[in-house]
Every structure is written in structure tokens, then in C-alpha cells.
FILUM-525854 format. One record per residue (C-alpha): residue number from 0; residue in three letters; x, y, z. Coordinates in nm, 3 decimals. Example, Ala and Ser with C-alpha at 12.3 -4.5 7.8 and 13.67 -1.06 7.14 Angstrom:
2
seq, type, px, py, pz
0, ALA, 1.230, -0.450, 0.780
1, SER, 1.367, -0.106, 0.714
This chain:
530
seq, type, px, py, pz
0, UNK, 8.344, 10.355, 7.975
1, UNK, 8.561, 10.635, 7.846
2, UNK, 8.842, 10.567, 8.084
3, UNK, 9.067, 10.401, 7.829
4, UNK, 9.042, 10.700, 7.599
5, UNK, 9.132, 10.928, 7.883
6, UNK, 9.460, 10.758, 7.970
7, UNK, 9.604, 10.563, 7.678
8, UNK, 9.922, 10.369, 7.753
9, UNK, 10.168, 10.219, 7.509
10, UNK, 10.176, 9.840, 7.502
11, UNK, 10.448, 9.630, 7.649
12, UNK, 10.551, 9.562, 8.006
13, UNK, 10.709, 9.839, 8.206
14, UNK, 11.088, 9.824, 8.219
15, UNK, 11.232, 9.767, 8.561
16, UNK, 11.394, 10.079, 8.696
17, UNK, 11.704, 10.038, 8.909
18, UNK, 11.603, 10.083, 9.274
19, UNK, 11.854, 10.363, 9.320
20, UNK, 11.665, 10.571, 9.060
21, UNK, 11.332, 10.539, 9.244
22, UNK, 11.273, 10.726, 9.566
23, UNK, 11.130, 10.513, 9.848
24, UNK, 11.188, 10.193, 9.643
25, UNK, 11.360, 10.014, 9.930
26, UNK, 11.170, 10.149, 10.228
27, UNK, 11.010, 9.924, 10.484
28, UNK, 10.668, 10.062, 10.391
29, UNK, 10.714, 9.957, 10.027
30, UNK, 10.823, 9.608, 10.128
31, UNK, 10.535, 9.552, 10.371
32, UNK, 10.276, 9.691, 10.129
33, UNK, 10.407, 9.460, 9.858
34, UNK, 10.392, 9.165, 10.096
35, UNK, 10.039, 9.264, 10.193
36, UNK, 9.917, 9.201, 9.838
37, UNK, 10.003, 8.832, 9.885
38, UNK, 9.871, 8.814, 10.241
39, UNK, 9.544, 9.003, 10.209
40, UNK, 9.310, 8.935, 9.912
41, UNK, 9.088, 9.233, 9.991
42, UNK, 9.381, 9.469, 9.986
43, UNK, 9.511, 9.314, 9.663
44, UNK, 9.178, 9.371, 9.491
45, UNK, 9.163, 9.729, 9.617
46, UNK, 9.511, 9.809, 9.483
47, UNK, 9.432, 9.669, 9.138
48, UNK, 9.096, 9.842, 9.129
49, UNK, 9.237, 10.182, 9.217
50, UNK, 9.551, 10.179, 9.004
51, UNK, 9.453, 9.962, 8.708
52, UNK, 9.076, 9.936, 8.671
53, UNK, 9.023, 10.303, 8.760
54, UNK, 9.334, 10.439, 8.597
55, UNK, 9.146, 10.756, 8.503
56, UNK, 9.182, 10.859, 8.869
57, UNK, 9.491, 11.056, 8.966
58, UNK, 9.735, 10.870, 9.191
59, UNK, 9.778, 11.030, 9.536
60, UNK, 10.121, 11.166, 9.630
61, UNK, 10.362, 10.919, 9.783
62, UNK, 10.439, 10.934, 10.153
63, UNK, 10.739, 10.708, 10.188
64, UNK, 10.647, 10.420, 9.955
65, UNK, 10.667, 10.324, 9.587
66, UNK, 10.323, 10.271, 9.433
67, UNK, 10.444, 10.098, 9.116
68, UNK, 10.611, 9.823, 9.319
69, UNK, 10.294, 9.760, 9.517
70, UNK, 10.083, 9.734, 9.200
71, UNK, 10.336, 9.501, 9.037
72, UNK, 10.327, 9.261, 9.331
73, UNK, 9.947, 9.282, 9.346
74, UNK, 9.927, 9.175, 8.981
75, UNK, 10.180, 8.897, 9.044
76, UNK, 9.976, 8.770, 9.341
77, UNK, 9.658, 8.775, 9.135
78, UNK, 9.836, 8.589, 8.856
79, UNK, 9.932, 8.313, 9.102
80, UNK, 9.571, 8.281, 9.207
81, UNK, 9.450, 8.262, 8.846
82, UNK, 9.715, 8.003, 8.762
83, UNK, 9.598, 7.795, 9.057
84, UNK, 9.234, 7.797, 8.952
85, UNK, 9.317, 7.760, 8.584
86, UNK, 9.537, 7.457, 8.644
87, UNK, 9.284, 7.307, 8.883
88, UNK, 8.996, 7.362, 8.641
89, UNK, 9.190, 7.216, 8.349
90, UNK, 9.304, 6.910, 8.540
91, UNK, 8.956, 6.861, 8.685
92, UNK, 8.807, 6.872, 8.335
93, UNK, 9.047, 6.601, 8.222
94, UNK, 8.958, 6.384, 8.523
95, UNK, 8.585, 6.427, 8.460
96, UNK, 8.634, 6.345, 8.091
97, UNK, 8.830, 6.027, 8.171
98, UNK, 8.576, 5.918, 8.430
99, UNK, 8.288, 5.989, 8.193
100, UNK, 8.442, 5.776, 7.918
101, UNK, 8.508, 5.487, 8.154
102, UNK, 8.886, 5.514, 8.137
103, UNK, 8.902, 5.539, 8.517
104, UNK, 8.647, 5.439, 8.776
105, UNK, 8.421, 5.695, 8.938
106, UNK, 8.574, 5.636, 9.283
107, UNK, 8.923, 5.693, 9.146
108, UNK, 8.796, 5.996, 8.962
109, UNK, 8.662, 6.147, 9.285
110, UNK, 8.995, 6.086, 9.456
111, UNK, 9.187, 6.242, 9.167
112, UNK, 8.950, 6.537, 9.162
113, UNK, 9.014, 6.609, 9.530
114, UNK, 9.387, 6.560, 9.478
115, UNK, 9.394, 6.806, 9.187
116, UNK, 9.225, 7.077, 9.394
117, UNK, 9.459, 7.009, 9.684
118, UNK, 9.773, 7.006, 9.470
119, UNK, 9.693, 7.335, 9.297
120, UNK, 9.625, 7.510, 9.627
121, UNK, 9.934, 7.353, 9.784
122, UNK, 10.166, 7.466, 9.506
123, UNK, 10.031, 7.820, 9.515
124, UNK, 10.083, 7.841, 9.891
125, UNK, 10.439, 7.708, 9.862
126, UNK, 10.524, 7.956, 9.585
127, UNK, 10.375, 8.244, 9.789
128, UNK, 10.579, 8.143, 10.093
129, UNK, 10.892, 8.127, 9.878
130, UNK, 10.832, 8.480, 9.746
131, UNK, 10.772, 8.618, 10.093
132, UNK, 11.078, 8.440, 10.235
133, UNK, 11.317, 8.546, 9.960
134, UNK, 11.215, 8.853, 9.758
135, UNK, 11.012, 9.032, 10.026
136, UNK, 11.198, 8.954, 10.344
137, UNK, 11.410, 9.224, 10.504
138, UNK, 11.728, 9.277, 10.309
139, UNK, 12.054, 9.151, 10.457
140, UNK, 12.398, 9.028, 10.359
141, UNK, 12.249, 8.720, 10.193
142, UNK, 11.986, 8.905, 9.989
143, UNK, 11.626, 8.999, 10.043
144, UNK, 11.412, 9.290, 9.926
145, UNK, 11.601, 9.507, 9.675
146, UNK, 11.321, 9.728, 9.544
147, UNK, 11.276, 9.543, 9.213
148, UNK, 10.924, 9.468, 9.093
149, UNK, 10.796, 9.166, 8.896
150, UNK, 10.701, 9.230, 8.535
151, UNK, 10.343, 9.193, 8.417
152, UNK, 10.181, 9.258, 8.077
153, UNK, 9.916, 9.487, 8.228
154, UNK, 10.178, 9.703, 8.397
155, UNK, 10.282, 9.886, 8.083
156, UNK, 10.554, 10.146, 8.053
157, UNK, 10.294, 10.420, 8.013
158, UNK, 10.101, 10.316, 8.321
159, UNK, 10.420, 10.293, 8.528
160, UNK, 10.524, 10.640, 8.410
161, UNK, 10.181, 10.783, 8.493
162, UNK, 10.184, 10.640, 8.845
163, UNK, 10.544, 10.742, 8.907
164, UNK, 10.487, 11.098, 8.782
165, UNK, 10.162, 11.157, 8.970
166, UNK, 10.272, 11.008, 9.300
167, UNK, 10.589, 11.219, 9.295
168, UNK, 10.387, 11.540, 9.234
169, UNK, 10.694, 11.685, 9.068
170, UNK, 10.490, 11.970, 8.925
171, UNK, 10.382, 12.067, 9.276
172, UNK, 10.016, 12.010, 9.184
173, UNK, 9.801, 11.753, 9.366
174, UNK, 9.455, 11.659, 9.234
175, UNK, 9.222, 11.538, 9.504
176, UNK, 8.869, 11.398, 9.492
177, UNK, 8.600, 11.420, 9.754
178, UNK, 8.619, 11.652, 10.053
179, UNK, 8.969, 11.649, 10.198
180, UNK, 9.259, 11.792, 9.997
181, UNK, 9.549, 11.632, 10.185
182, UNK, 9.493, 11.291, 10.031
183, UNK, 9.746, 11.023, 10.112
184, UNK, 9.860, 11.186, 10.438
185, UNK, 9.653, 10.966, 10.669
186, UNK, 9.424, 11.076, 10.950
187, UNK, 9.409, 11.425, 11.105
188, UNK, 9.586, 11.466, 11.436
189, UNK, 9.579, 11.836, 11.527
190, UNK, 9.488, 12.168, 11.369
191, UNK, 9.480, 12.535, 11.454
192, UNK, 9.458, 12.871, 11.281
193, UNK, 9.572, 13.221, 11.371
194, UNK, 9.491, 13.568, 11.238
195, UNK, 9.735, 13.850, 11.315
196, UNK, 9.711, 14.219, 11.233
197, UNK, 10.014, 14.340, 11.041
198, UNK, 10.098, 14.649, 11.245
199, UNK, 10.434, 14.820, 11.246
200, UNK, 10.662, 14.745, 11.538
201, UNK, 10.634, 15.007, 11.813
202, UNK, 10.918, 15.246, 11.869
203, UNK, 11.092, 15.275, 12.206
204, UNK, 10.862, 15.318, 12.505
205, UNK, 11.008, 15.663, 12.566
206, UNK, 10.861, 15.779, 12.237
207, UNK, 10.520, 15.618, 12.300
208, UNK, 10.251, 15.870, 12.395
209, UNK, 10.081, 15.785, 12.722
210, UNK, 9.726, 15.880, 12.808
211, UNK, 9.659, 16.152, 13.061
212, UNK, 9.536, 15.909, 13.329
213, UNK, 9.861, 15.711, 13.315
214, UNK, 9.712, 15.398, 13.155
215, UNK, 9.910, 15.208, 12.888
216, UNK, 9.898, 15.365, 12.544
217, UNK, 9.625, 15.255, 12.307
218, UNK, 9.712, 15.078, 11.980
219, UNK, 9.612, 15.386, 11.788
220, UNK, 9.835, 15.615, 11.993
221, UNK, 10.158, 15.412, 11.978
222, UNK, 10.419, 15.548, 11.741
223, UNK, 10.513, 15.267, 11.506
224, UNK, 10.776, 15.197, 11.249
225, UNK, 10.678, 15.155, 10.889
226, UNK, 10.627, 14.784, 10.823
227, UNK, 10.825, 14.630, 10.538
228, UNK, 10.554, 14.485, 10.307
229, UNK, 10.576, 14.121, 10.199
230, UNK, 10.374, 13.875, 9.994
231, UNK, 10.242, 13.527, 10.067
232, UNK, 10.497, 13.376, 9.832
233, UNK, 10.780, 13.549, 10.016
234, UNK, 10.679, 13.430, 10.361
235, UNK, 10.610, 13.076, 10.234
236, UNK, 10.948, 13.050, 10.062
237, UNK, 11.137, 13.197, 10.356
238, UNK, 10.967, 12.973, 10.613
239, UNK, 11.031, 12.664, 10.394
240, UNK, 11.401, 12.746, 10.366
241, UNK, 11.438, 12.812, 10.738
242, UNK, 11.255, 12.493, 10.838
243, UNK, 11.478, 12.281, 10.615
244, UNK, 11.791, 12.452, 10.745
245, UNK, 11.701, 12.439, 11.116
246, UNK, 11.582, 12.078, 11.124
247, UNK, 11.802, 11.911, 10.863
248, UNK, 12.062, 12.097, 10.661
249, UNK, 12.231, 12.311, 10.927
250, UNK, 12.148, 12.106, 11.237
251, UNK, 12.404, 11.901, 11.425
252, UNK, 12.440, 11.545, 11.304
253, UNK, 12.293, 11.397, 11.622
254, UNK, 12.001, 11.644, 11.617
255, UNK, 11.923, 11.623, 11.246
256, UNK, 11.585, 11.487, 11.129
257, UNK, 11.697, 11.266, 10.842
258, UNK, 11.351, 11.181, 10.712
259, UNK, 11.246, 11.544, 10.676
260, UNK, 11.119, 11.687, 10.347
261, UNK, 10.992, 12.042, 10.298
262, UNK, 10.804, 12.131, 9.981
263, UNK, 10.528, 12.355, 9.853
264, UNK, 10.225, 12.198, 9.689
265, UNK, 9.904, 12.321, 9.532
266, UNK, 9.583, 12.125, 9.590
267, UNK, 9.294, 12.137, 9.348
268, UNK, 9.003, 11.925, 9.230
269, UNK, 9.011, 11.715, 8.914
270, UNK, 8.671, 11.712, 8.746
271, UNK, 8.634, 11.605, 8.383
272, UNK, 8.316, 11.699, 8.202
273, UNK, 8.170, 11.567, 7.878
274, UNK, 7.991, 11.848, 7.693
275, UNK, 7.799, 11.659, 7.426
276, UNK, 7.627, 11.975, 7.303
277, UNK, 7.953, 12.114, 7.168
278, UNK, 8.115, 11.783, 7.086
279, UNK, 8.415, 11.876, 7.297
280, UNK, 8.432, 11.534, 7.459
281, UNK, 8.605, 11.472, 7.787
282, UNK, 8.805, 11.776, 7.889
283, UNK, 9.152, 11.723, 8.025
284, UNK, 9.286, 11.794, 8.371
285, UNK, 9.397, 12.150, 8.444
286, UNK, 9.766, 12.217, 8.443
287, UNK, 9.984, 12.466, 8.624
288, UNK, 9.939, 12.720, 8.346
289, UNK, 9.559, 12.695, 8.370
290, UNK, 9.555, 12.818, 8.730
291, UNK, 9.517, 13.195, 8.775
292, UNK, 9.764, 13.396, 8.977
293, UNK, 9.509, 13.484, 9.246
294, UNK, 9.618, 13.335, 9.577
295, UNK, 9.355, 13.112, 9.737
296, UNK, 9.064, 13.171, 9.500
297, UNK, 8.723, 13.109, 9.655
298, UNK, 8.552, 12.875, 9.411
299, UNK, 8.510, 12.502, 9.366
300, UNK, 8.803, 12.465, 9.124
301, UNK, 9.043, 12.676, 9.326
302, UNK, 9.397, 12.554, 9.387
303, UNK, 9.537, 12.645, 9.726
304, UNK, 9.904, 12.631, 9.808
305, UNK, 10.036, 12.482, 10.132
306, UNK, 10.377, 12.427, 10.276
307, UNK, 10.416, 12.053, 10.337
308, UNK, 10.662, 11.948, 10.608
309, UNK, 10.686, 11.569, 10.621
310, UNK, 10.881, 11.346, 10.859
311, UNK, 10.918, 10.979, 10.768
312, UNK, 11.029, 10.778, 11.070
313, UNK, 11.055, 10.408, 11.148
314, UNK, 11.190, 10.357, 10.795
315, UNK, 10.891, 10.543, 10.645
316, UNK, 10.636, 10.322, 10.822
317, UNK, 10.528, 10.612, 11.044
318, UNK, 10.482, 10.939, 10.855
319, UNK, 10.388, 11.270, 11.018
320, UNK, 10.286, 11.548, 10.780
321, UNK, 10.224, 11.913, 10.863
322, UNK, 10.051, 12.142, 10.616
323, UNK, 10.090, 12.516, 10.667
324, UNK, 9.900, 12.776, 10.465
325, UNK, 9.940, 13.155, 10.461
326, UNK, 9.703, 13.420, 10.334
327, UNK, 9.695, 13.798, 10.365
328, UNK, 9.361, 13.979, 10.361
329, UNK, 9.273, 14.317, 10.509
330, UNK, 9.626, 14.378, 10.636
331, UNK, 9.590, 14.056, 10.837
332, UNK, 9.813, 13.748, 10.813
333, UNK, 9.610, 13.429, 10.841
334, UNK, 9.800, 13.107, 10.920
335, UNK, 9.654, 12.755, 10.897
336, UNK, 9.821, 12.451, 11.054
337, UNK, 9.709, 12.092, 10.990
338, UNK, 9.881, 11.778, 11.117
339, UNK, 9.815, 11.435, 10.961
340, UNK, 9.973, 11.103, 11.054
341, UNK, 10.007, 10.775, 10.871
342, UNK, 10.002, 10.510, 11.139
343, UNK, 10.191, 10.181, 11.094
344, UNK, 10.065, 9.923, 10.850
345, UNK, 9.813, 9.662, 10.957
346, UNK, 9.958, 9.393, 11.177
347, UNK, 9.893, 9.111, 10.928
348, UNK, 10.144, 9.263, 10.685
349, UNK, 10.421, 9.218, 10.942
350, UNK, 10.385, 8.840, 10.920
351, UNK, 10.642, 8.846, 10.641
352, UNK, 10.906, 8.933, 10.901
353, UNK, 10.814, 8.632, 11.116
354, UNK, 10.846, 8.365, 10.848
355, UNK, 11.145, 8.129, 10.850
356, UNK, 11.432, 8.195, 10.613
357, UNK, 11.379, 7.883, 10.401
358, UNK, 11.116, 7.619, 10.332
359, UNK, 11.215, 7.308, 10.526
360, UNK, 11.062, 6.965, 10.494
361, UNK, 10.878, 7.019, 10.823
362, UNK, 10.719, 7.336, 10.688
363, UNK, 10.627, 7.163, 10.362
364, UNK, 10.454, 6.883, 10.554
365, UNK, 10.270, 7.131, 10.774
366, UNK, 10.147, 7.322, 10.469
367, UNK, 10.028, 6.994, 10.316
368, UNK, 9.836, 6.908, 10.633
369, UNK, 9.681, 7.257, 10.648
370, UNK, 9.568, 7.225, 10.288
371, UNK, 9.411, 6.887, 10.365
372, UNK, 9.213, 7.030, 10.657
373, UNK, 9.109, 7.322, 10.439
374, UNK, 8.985, 7.083, 10.171
375, UNK, 8.785, 6.891, 10.431
376, UNK, 8.643, 7.216, 10.558
377, UNK, 8.520, 7.322, 10.218
378, UNK, 8.375, 6.977, 10.162
379, UNK, 8.179, 7.012, 10.486
380, UNK, 8.053, 7.348, 10.367
381, UNK, 7.878, 7.174, 10.080
382, UNK, 7.677, 6.981, 10.335
383, UNK, 7.602, 7.298, 10.529
384, UNK, 7.502, 7.492, 10.220
385, UNK, 7.149, 7.569, 10.352
386, UNK, 7.306, 7.762, 10.643
387, UNK, 7.465, 7.998, 10.392
388, UNK, 7.119, 8.127, 10.311
389, UNK, 7.069, 8.247, 10.669
390, UNK, 7.164, 8.615, 10.722
391, UNK, 7.486, 8.658, 10.914
392, UNK, 7.321, 8.863, 11.189
393, UNK, 7.129, 8.553, 11.300
394, UNK, 7.445, 8.340, 11.329
395, UNK, 7.710, 8.348, 11.604
396, UNK, 8.058, 8.472, 11.520
397, UNK, 8.210, 8.122, 11.505
398, UNK, 7.939, 8.010, 11.264
399, UNK, 8.008, 8.305, 11.034
400, UNK, 8.378, 8.222, 11.029
401, UNK, 8.300, 7.855, 10.953
402, UNK, 8.002, 7.877, 10.719
403, UNK, 8.064, 8.217, 10.559
404, UNK, 8.439, 8.276, 10.566
405, UNK, 8.416, 8.522, 10.280
406, UNK, 8.185, 8.748, 10.485
407, UNK, 8.413, 8.730, 10.788
408, UNK, 8.700, 8.835, 10.563
409, UNK, 8.488, 9.113, 10.419
410, UNK, 8.430, 9.251, 10.769
411, UNK, 8.805, 9.253, 10.831
412, UNK, 8.856, 9.428, 10.498
413, UNK, 8.610, 9.706, 10.576
414, UNK, 8.895, 9.957, 10.604
415, UNK, 8.979, 9.889, 10.241
416, UNK, 8.641, 10.011, 10.119
417, UNK, 8.717, 10.382, 10.166
418, UNK, 8.619, 10.522, 9.829
419, UNK, 8.295, 10.706, 9.780
420, UNK, 8.072, 10.693, 9.477
421, UNK, 8.089, 10.983, 9.233
422, UNK, 7.716, 10.978, 9.165
423, UNK, 7.535, 11.257, 9.349
424, UNK, 7.171, 11.223, 9.450
425, UNK, 6.928, 11.419, 9.235
426, UNK, 6.645, 11.562, 9.446
427, UNK, 6.521, 11.820, 9.195
428, UNK, 6.152, 11.835, 9.107
429, UNK, 6.181, 11.699, 8.753
430, UNK, 6.507, 11.510, 8.812
431, UNK, 6.683, 11.760, 8.593
432, UNK, 7.012, 11.593, 8.676
433, UNK, 6.939, 11.354, 8.390
434, UNK, 6.999, 11.636, 8.142
435, UNK, 7.321, 11.788, 8.274
436, UNK, 7.661, 11.715, 8.129
437, UNK, 7.807, 11.403, 8.293
438, UNK, 8.113, 11.458, 8.505
439, UNK, 8.389, 11.237, 8.628
440, UNK, 8.583, 11.304, 8.946
441, UNK, 8.938, 11.202, 8.859
442, UNK, 9.093, 11.329, 9.179
443, UNK, 9.267, 11.099, 9.423
444, UNK, 9.046, 10.965, 9.703
445, UNK, 9.277, 10.737, 9.902
446, UNK, 9.624, 10.596, 9.858
447, UNK, 9.724, 10.230, 9.872
448, UNK, 9.915, 10.326, 10.186
449, UNK, 9.605, 10.463, 10.361
450, UNK, 9.405, 10.153, 10.274
451, UNK, 9.658, 9.943, 10.467
452, UNK, 9.690, 10.162, 10.776
453, UNK, 9.633, 10.016, 11.119
454, UNK, 9.384, 10.183, 11.349
455, UNK, 9.633, 10.169, 11.637
456, UNK, 10.008, 10.196, 11.682
457, UNK, 10.200, 9.869, 11.722
458, UNK, 10.459, 10.022, 11.953
459, UNK, 10.429, 10.279, 12.228
460, UNK, 10.722, 10.477, 12.094
461, UNK, 10.550, 10.515, 11.756
462, UNK, 10.272, 10.710, 11.926
463, UNK, 10.534, 10.916, 12.111
464, UNK, 10.727, 10.996, 11.793
465, UNK, 10.418, 11.114, 11.605
466, UNK, 10.350, 11.362, 11.885
467, UNK, 10.717, 11.455, 11.917
468, UNK, 10.766, 11.552, 11.554
469, UNK, 10.439, 11.745, 11.551
470, UNK, 10.546, 11.954, 11.849
471, UNK, 10.900, 12.008, 11.720
472, UNK, 10.786, 12.130, 11.380
473, UNK, 10.509, 12.337, 11.535
474, UNK, 10.753, 12.511, 11.770
475, UNK, 11.008, 12.573, 11.496
476, UNK, 10.738, 12.702, 11.264
477, UNK, 10.614, 12.958, 11.516
478, UNK, 10.970, 13.071, 11.588
479, UNK, 11.051, 13.110, 11.218
480, UNK, 10.731, 13.305, 11.158
481, UNK, 10.829, 13.534, 11.447
482, UNK, 11.177, 13.589, 11.299
483, UNK, 11.028, 13.665, 10.956
484, UNK, 10.784, 13.917, 11.102
485, UNK, 11.060, 14.075, 11.308
486, UNK, 11.272, 14.119, 10.994
487, UNK, 10.978, 14.305, 10.838
488, UNK, 10.923, 14.532, 11.141
489, UNK, 10.588, 14.379, 11.239
490, UNK, 10.456, 14.419, 11.593
491, UNK, 10.523, 14.084, 11.767
492, UNK, 10.311, 14.132, 12.079
493, UNK, 10.003, 13.973, 11.927
494, UNK, 10.208, 13.688, 11.777
495, UNK, 10.370, 13.612, 12.114
496, UNK, 10.034, 13.592, 12.290
497, UNK, 9.890, 13.367, 12.022
498, UNK, 10.203, 13.149, 12.024
499, UNK, 10.168, 13.088, 12.396
500, UNK, 9.805, 12.995, 12.349
501, UNK, 9.884, 12.758, 12.063
502, UNK, 10.166, 12.577, 12.239
503, UNK, 9.949, 12.521, 12.546
504, UNK, 9.689, 12.346, 12.329
505, UNK, 9.392, 12.210, 12.523
506, UNK, 9.539, 12.342, 12.848
507, UNK, 9.500, 12.697, 12.716
508, UNK, 9.136, 12.694, 12.826
509, UNK, 9.250, 12.664, 13.188
510, UNK, 9.495, 12.952, 13.153
511, UNK, 9.319, 13.194, 12.922
512, UNK, 8.959, 13.097, 12.991
513, UNK, 8.866, 12.967, 12.647
514, UNK, 8.972, 13.006, 12.288
515, UNK, 9.062, 13.372, 12.340
516, UNK, 8.936, 13.519, 12.019
517, UNK, 9.121, 13.839, 12.111
518, UNK, 9.443, 13.657, 12.029
519, UNK, 9.325, 13.568, 11.681
520, UNK, 9.366, 13.203, 11.772
521, UNK, 9.139, 12.907, 11.702
522, UNK, 9.245, 12.564, 11.823
523, UNK, 9.050, 12.244, 11.784
524, UNK, 9.170, 11.886, 11.804
525, UNK, 9.130, 11.699, 11.478
526, UNK, 8.800, 11.520, 11.447
527, UNK, 8.628, 11.731, 11.715
528, UNK, 8.387, 11.893, 11.471
529, UNK, 8.347, 12.259, 11.392
């Protein structure tokens, strides 16, 4: 495939950056994700596949973790596994050769063969436990996780730079693949939109002309000030500055949200095409200069800008992200609000925090016994080999775990398989899709963080905090929009009505009798459909 030509990397292992020069290098999320590559083979394979085997794909932006560290530990864990099987295969070949030449008896050869397999697996498990207990345990006075990554020949300097640059999104441009643009942010939690007419603020009520029958003045009869015009870029920049100041920079120390980041990002697709008719070859990804100045173009390659307000709590293990977009059309300000949340990591990854500090002789003996029972189990599987041919749906759950452990593990790893195929179905009459220029979707589909997200919160307060930060940012956002509109002499009556409707959420239907389209407000919980 042409992936290597798309992203060439200089040879040589990537140099280890000091942790203080890498954002999120020492976060809890980075440590648990790195530990997960040793604990979960399905997750390890997914990380290597996404970041190494499919390096043509753009890396999603980072939400509180360091992707290079996770890939480095995944490669190190895979190397341990390969060393185990390589050493076992080599030693087993020697034993078979000696037994075949009559140097040792066949019975002794069988014993040595079983011992070789047991010893290789035992040593790998001991080394893995040592890594988890020392390098990946929570840092403390006597050491622990320091953000450093293990070196590996496949993790070259060029690949590390590519991952680090793309996950940081320093250019403000995010390339996404598939349907959803906010890749890496987790699952949707809440969304709403609001359309407000940009009318001048009314003058004093004394100057407002009343109708002859004494009814309130109509919108067309109210004397209004001249509105101060503004652009989308102006309102986005002003709201971003005010949000950062109110919630972090100028807030009291005890009220400050330390894990808050406010930034503006542009989201666009990343499709490479190979035009063989012109010999152009694979075209490169668009850059910032390739994007036209039209705000929110309406085509498939359009890049839309959103204000991203992110709160990383629980040492970046729980991340709440709010995306706010503004657009002005027909003298109407349209506001979009999307909330996404990255729930805590899967519970298995937290096992690293429950391991003892050192490997004692009791633990070493227990590991040896577990490896012996595992060897006996696999030996019994050879006798039950015919059962492996029976489909899993005809076997009880305990039989699947005993006879087909790899399929039971695959079911547990179903959350890892989140990527969709790039090949679209061709339903044309003559299958004309065979003659079009091939295309390659290089946009990010899912991050290594999303592939390790638990379906539920592990702590009640984590659920509470995700809701808390969403409501705080939502309330501050509406207030800052109101202040901006007031500074530009915009009529605030419609904004105030819509704000009340938005803050009430689902309960607004009981107060206002529905979605109240007169308010220019459209609320729907995430995942509820259109």
C-alpha cells in the first residue's frame, strides 16, 4: 500500500523527551493507558494498528494524555510477548532435536518441552509485573511513573514528531474521518442550538410608540438604537477570552478551574485521492492556507471553526469538552452548543494501582502456580479440540471461556473495534465505482483514549462532576454572550427568553409547552435522534 510513501519517517529510535517538555506526560490518564497496553492484548493491538500500521491516518487531538508514551509502551509489551514465544520456540526446537537424535529420552524431552513453555511464560509475567510495579505505578517519594517512554526501533523520531504535532493540533486544524468531527472527545452528553435576530436595543419605554388600543408596541414600531456590527471572529475571540478569564485567570484561587483550556479549532475532512489519469499521485492533506476565508462553507471539504472549552478533572481521567460554534446569516446569530465527555478508563486498567509494591517470594510462587494451572488448561484444550469447531452460540458461557478463551476475550474487546471501513458500497448499475479515482480517508476516527473508555463511571462523584462542569460552562457562556450583545447594542429580550429555556433543559417542556420555536431554541439530549 502507498501508506509508507505518504508518511516517510527518518530511521532511528525516537529520542526521549524530558517529561516537563511534554504536556500531559505525567497525567493519570497517560499512566493508566500505558499500563493498559500490558494488561489488555486487544487494546495493545488496537493502539499499534492505529498509530503504527495505519500511520497514514491523522492522530486525533489529545484530551489529557500523551499518545507517544502509550504507543511506546504498547510496542514494549508486544516485544515482551515476541521474546517469550521466540525463546520458547527456539528452546523447544533444541529439545526436539536432542530427543530426535537420541541424546535425551522421549519422556525427558516431553518434560523439558513443557518446562520450556512454562518458563518462558513465567518470565514474561514476572517482567510485566515488575514494569507495572515500578515504572507504571503512581509516582511517589520513592519513584514511580515519571512520564518517560521505553525506546523501540519502530518508534522513530519522525513518527514521534508526527504523533506529537498532530495530537497537539498546534495549527488549530483537526482532520477527522467518518461522520463526527469532534473526534477524541468521547461520547455526546448534551446539545442545543439557538437562533437570535440581531435587532438594535430598544430606546427608553417613554420613546416607544404605543398602538392606539393600548397594547404593547410591535417589534416594527419600537424605536431602536443602531446596533454596533460585529463579525463571527470577533464574538468567538471575545467569548474565548472572557471564558478563560472568568473561570481560570481572574477567578479566586478556591473557585478557579485548574484543568480548563479554551482554544479555537477548525475541523475538516482529510481525503487523499490518487488521480492516475494525470499522474499526480496521492495528493497531500490541506493546510491552513488552502482553506478559503468563507466562514462555515457548505460542502464536503468545508472546515468549520468551533470554540473548544475543555475541563480535565480527576487528573485528566474525566474530561468534559464543550464545543461552541457561531454563525451569522440573514442578520441572525446562530449558536451551536455540543457537550462531550470522556468517561474514566476501563476498570481493568486500574489494576496497576492495586498491585503490591515489590515482587515477594510469595508472589513469585503464586505466579508459578498460576502458570502451571494455565499450562494444564491448555493441555486439556488439546483433548477438547473437537469442541472448538462448535459455534459459540451453541455453547454455554462457561464453555466458551474454557474452550474458546480467545473468543471470550474478543467479546470483551468489542469496544476496541470502533473503526469503520473506508470502502463504500457501490450500488450503481454498471458498478462504475471500479473506474473512479481511489480515495483514502486519512482523518482521525477514534483516539487511543476513546478505545479504552469505560461505559460507566467508577465513582458517583465522577458523574456529578461531568454534569457540574457542563452546567457551569453553559451558564457562563450564555452570560458572556449576553454581555457581548449588550456591548453591541443588541436587543436582549429574545436572548433572555431563550436562555431561560436552555437552562431549564428537559423541564422547559413543562414550563413553555414544548421546544418553543418562537424563542429560536432547539434542545435535544445527545443520542435522542433528530
